[in-house]
C-alpha positions in Angstrom: 13.8 -1.7 -18.8 10.0 -3.0 -18.8 9.1 -4.3 -15.3 6.3 -6.5 -14.2 4.9 -5.3 -11.0 2.5 -6.7 -8.5 -1.0 -5.1 -7.6 -3.1 -6.4 -4.7 -6.2 -4.5 -4.9 -8.7 -4.8 -2.2 -12.5 -4.2 -2.1 -14.2 -5.3 1.3 -11.9 -6.6 2.3 -10.7 -9.0 -0.6 -8.1 -9.5 -3.0 -10.8 -9.0 -5.9 -10.0 -8.4 -9.1 -13.2 -5.9 -10.6 -13.7 -4.2 -14.1 -12.9 -0.5 -13.7 -15.4 1.3 -15.5 -17.9 -0.8 -13.4 -16.6 0.1 -9.9 -19.3 2.9 -8.7 -21.4 3.5 -5.4 -24.5 1.5 -6.8 -22.2 -1.9 -6.7 -25.9 -3.6 -8.2 -23.6 -4.1 -11.5 -20.0 -4.1 -10.6 -18.5 -6.9 -12.4 -15.9 -8.8 -10.7 -14.1 -10.8 -12.5 -12.0 -12.6 -9.2 -12.1 -13.1 -5.4 -9.4 -15.0 -3.7 -9.5 -17.5 -1.2 -5.8 -15.7 0.0 -5.6 -12.2 1.9 -3.6 -9.5 1.1 -0.2 -10.4 3.2 -0.3 -13.6 1.8 -0.3 -12.1 -1.4 2.2 -9.3 0.0 4.2 -12.4 1.1 5.0 -13.2 -2.0 6.0 -10.7 -3.6 8.5 -10.4 -1.6 10.0 -13.6 -1.7 10.3 -13.4 -5.3 11.5 -9.6 -4.3 9.0 -7.7 -6.8 9.3 -4.4 -5.8 7.5 -1.7 -6.3 3.9 -3.1 -6.2 0.7 -1.5 -5.0 -2.1 -2.0 -3.1 -5.0 -0.1 -3.8 -8.0 0.2 -1.3 -11.2 0.1 -3.4 -13.8 2.1 -1.7 -14.6 1.0 2.5 -13.7 -1.4 4.6 -10.5 -2.5 3.5 -7.9 -1.2 6.1 -7.6 -4.1 8.4 -6.0 -5.8 5.5 -4.1 -2.7 3.5 -2.6 -2.7 7.1 -1.8 -6.6 7.2 -0.4 -6.6 3.6 2.1 -4.1 4.6 2.6 -5.6 7.8 3.8 -8.5 5.4 6.6 -6.9 3.9 7.5 -3.8 5.0 8.8 -0.5 2.7 8.2 -2.4 -0.1 4.6 -1.9 -1.3 2.6 1.0 -2.1 -0.6 2.0 -0.7 -3.6 4.2 -2.3 -7.4 4.2 -1.8 -8.5 7.2 0.8 -5.1 8.9 1.1 -5.1 12.5 1.9 -2.3 15.1 3.9 -3.7 13.2 6.9 -3.7 10.2 6.7 -0.3 10.0 4.5 2.1 9.9 7.2 -0.1 7.0 8.5 0.1 4.7 5.9 3.9 5.6 5.6 4.5 4.2 9.9 2.1 1.3 8.4 4.4 0.0 6.4 3.7 1.5 2.8 6.9 2.6 1.0 4.6 5.5 -1.0 1.7 6.9 -0.7 -1.0 6.9 -4.2 -3.3 10.0 -4.7 -6.4 10.9 -7.2 -9.2 12.0 -5.8 -7.4 14.8 -2.9 -5.9 16.3 -5.8 -8.9 17.6 -6.8 -12.5 19.3 -5.6 -16.0 18.1 -5.8 -15.8 18.6 -9.3 -12.7 18.6 -10.8 -10.8 20.9 -10.0 -7.5 20.6 -10.0 -6.1 21.6 -6.0 -2.9 22.3 -6.1 -2.7 23.4 -1.9 -3.4 19.6 -1.5 -0.7 18.7 -3.2 2.0 20.7 -1.6 0.5 19.5 1.9 1.2 16.2 0.7 4.3 16.5 0.1 5.2 18.5 3.4 3.5 15.6 5.4 5.6 13.2 3.0 8.1 14.1 0.9 8.2 14.1 -2.8 10.0 10.6 -2.7 7.2 8.7 -0.8 4.4 10.2 -3.4 3.2 8.7 -6.3 0.0 10.3 -8.3 -2.1 8.2 -10.2 -3.3 10.0 -13.6 -5.8 7.2 -14.6 -7.5 7.8 -17.0 -10.3 7.7 -19.4 -10.2 8.6 -23.7 -12.4 11.2 -24.9 -12.7 13.1 -28.0 -9.9 15.7 -26.2 -7.9 13.3 -24.9 -7.2 11.3 -22.4 -8.9 12.7 -19.0 -7.8 12.0 -15.3 -10.7 10.2 -13.2 -11.2 10.4 -9.6 -13.9 8.9 -7.7 -13.4 5.1 -8.1 -12.6 6.7 -12.1 -16.4 8.0 -12.1 -16.1 11.7 -12.3 -13.9 13.3 -15.3 -11.4 15.9 -14.0 -10.2 19.7 -15.7 -6.5 17.6 -15.5 -6.0 15.7 -19.2 -3.1 13.7 -19.2 -0.2 15.7 -21.6 3.6 16.1 -21.5 2.7 19.4 -19.8 1.3 18.0 -17.1 3.4 15.3 -16.6 5.9 18.2 -16.8 4.4 20.2 -14.4 3.9 17.3 -11.4 6.4 15.6 -11.5 7.6 18.0 -9.8 6.2 16.7 -6.6 6.5 13.4 -7.0 8.6 10.2 -7.2 6.6 7.5 -9.4 3.9 7.6 -12.0 0.9 4.9 -11.8 -1.5 5.2 -14.5 -4.8 2.5 -15.6 -6.0 2.7 -18.8 -9.6 2.6 -16.5 -11.5 2.1 -20.4 -9.6 -0.9 -20.2 -9.6 -2.0 -17.2 -9.9 -5.5 -16.7 -10.9 -6.6 -19.7 -8.0 -8.2 -20.7 -8.4 -7.3 -24.1 -4.9 -5.6 -24.8 -4.1 -2.3 -24.1 -4.9 1.4 -25.0 -1.0 1.0 -27.4 -2.4 5.0 -28.2 -1.7 5.7 -24.6 1.2 3.3 -23.9 2.6 5.4 -26.8 2.7 8.6 -25.8 3.5 7.8 -22.0 6.7 5.7 -23.1 7.7 9.3 -25.3 7.8 11.0 -21.6 11.0 10.3 -19.1 11.5 11.8 -16.6 10.7 9.9 -13.6 9.5 6.6 -13.6 5.5 5.0 -14.6 4.1 2.4 -14.1 1.0 1.5 -16.6 -1.7 -0.7 -16.1 -5.1 -1.8 -17.4 -6.6 -4.4 -20.5 -2.7 -6.6 -20.1 -4.1 -10.2 -21.1 -0.4 -11.4 -22.5 3.4 -11.8 -22.3 3.9 -9.9 -25.7 1.6 -6.9 -24.4 4.8 -6.6 -21.9 7.4 -7.2 -24.4 4.8 -4.0 -26.0 4.9 -1.9 -23.3 8.9 -2.5 -23.7 9.2 -1.7 -27.1 6.4 0.9 -27.8 7.9 2.8 -24.5 11.7 2.5 -25.2 11.7 0.8 -21.6 11.0 3.2 -19.4 7.4 2.5 -19.0 6.4 -0.6 -16.2 3.4 -2.3 -16.1 1.0 -4.0 -13.3 -1.6 -7.2 -14.3 -4.5 -8.5 -12.8 -7.4 -10.4 -14.2 -5.5 -12.4 -17.1 -2.9 -13.6 -14.5 -2.5 -16.8 -12.7 -2.8 -15.4 -9.3 -6.4 -13.8 -10.2 -7.5 -16.3 -11.6 -6.6 -16.1 -15.2 -5.9 -18.5 -17.7 -3.4 -16.3 -20.0 -0.8 -15.3 -18.2 1.8 -17.2 -15.6 3.3 -15.5 -12.3 6.2 -17.3 -13.0 6.7 -16.3 -17.2 6.6 -13.0 -15.3 9.3 -13.3 -13.0 11.3 -14.4 -15.4 10.7 -11.4 -17.5 11.6 -9.4 -14.8 14.7 -12.3 -14.2 15.6 -11.8 -18.3 19.4 -10.0 -19.2 18.5 -8.7 -22.1 
């Protein structure tokens, strides 16, 4: 059954909601929907209070380690961590309190070529049961291409059944942001959700464009309840007026 998973997106140490496609090294055109007055550990404690498991902390660029560590300390083993994760630092973040590490860019060369040895090195460092692969993607004429470097660089991997089958041998879960609709609050990528929902080997979380409770019900229907989902800018916790945090807690607690 589909459930809501919480998130903490960090940018320069603050909890923010950003339009995904605007996040580049040149931040003059950065589109920010929300900057929270609360700290990362405040959100982590709130999620622990309501036992919202399977959520993630994402470090969007530099200057986020201190805030990330505070969140992980506030709820040890309750949150996943992503952003700049490598085989060299993955164990550090697990020891710091993360339940899993989330990885994208380390799996590819600067040109976007898939580096299977790097994936094997990650498994050696923390094990498949602590590894989440972020296959965040952008839509092209040929399908959804996995994108790295804050979703700006396309890779050679497309999100297909064969790709999922191959990568599932190395990880515990998938996290998939639909980067083209991330932060826009204009609805989910229904075609992507439907395609992903037909594959059901390991847990998967969708992010991108959710703007109503109906979107959660649609994800439930399109994925036959297999896929979980997370939401940012539309949520009242992050300044939105389309989704209430309490309603999502109730959604998770529904009996059918």
